[in-house]
C-alpha angles and dihedrals in degrees: 000000000000123000091252091050092049093051091052094048127089115276113275117228125193108205123187126202088029102149099082147000117008091357095054092045090049092049090053092047094049093044089056088053091055100248122150108244137205106192120200130186138125098250101083098184094054093041094053092044091053093048091051090051093050097042119007091185093061091220099106103031122048123190117206115179104217141171096217093197090068116082095211092052092049090053092046089052092055091046091054091049091052093045092052103035106013098236146013115244099175132027117200111190102201106140111116144156137188140190095266102187132034127354120323093235090062092053115104093227113018093157090071084081090063092043094054102032101039115009095047096051090049091052093046090053090050089055097050100038098080094060093041092050091047093057093033094232140090144102131237117197117187121193107222128164141238081247084073088062102034110028117227105156123031100223099034093044090048089057094046095044084051096051090047092053091044092050096047092044093046091050090058093044089056099045109133095018097097091247118119124207122198132178120208111194114192127195119212113323129167112277141122089274092058098036093115096050120108093207130119104258137171121223122271090257089087089064093043090056091049091052091050091050095052088053088060095040113019115222132185095234135351123192118203139223092034098233089066088068086073092055092050091051092044092055088057100044103029108020094165091058089045087053090059094047094047095045098047103033110024110030093042098044099036105035100026094226088151096151091062098044126081 
């Protein structure tokens, strides 16, 4: 693909964690808006099935099964994107994990949360920045969490506080370069990760729409659903009250740590 052909083509988005939950909903939303998509996730069968649904021709949506924690696979993912589309205009770092049951210190490998949620996005940004800086355009969207504003789980919140700091710092580092950086921070939404939670939750489509909107109008940080903005503010101005809410309504209902909650 020549430079002139690439500039006339639809924007190319690389979306990680695309096989389920927020990632799948985002892929569907962006496909409806006529973006070209490179979808990455570990579950090859689900990823390929989604790509076929969105684009049976295979020309507009490319599925690349990838273990994003492996450097060689990250580089191969970028190589496939360049081979198929010529460039990556937007990177959406969505892949994420958590310690879903029990306490993180009892998990055999709690640091995988940091590897997937923080280290991998940093490395993906490092890979796409050279081409974005060279053409002085691009957009990086990181999917954070309200848990990066109001901590609820030590390991998960550490990763999401980290991605928030990384995103806000990176945005300032790139001011004037033509590259935008946005952070989308969801509260609890329905997904495989929250399947065991007895909390009222909207579907992941609310996050997908927020992602699509920041692509049209870049913003520093967006919190969705809107009521979670109150929790984020409350944690700053009245942390003791936030302690009560988190302990009684979030840790108990989300993480099932009933023996430690009164």
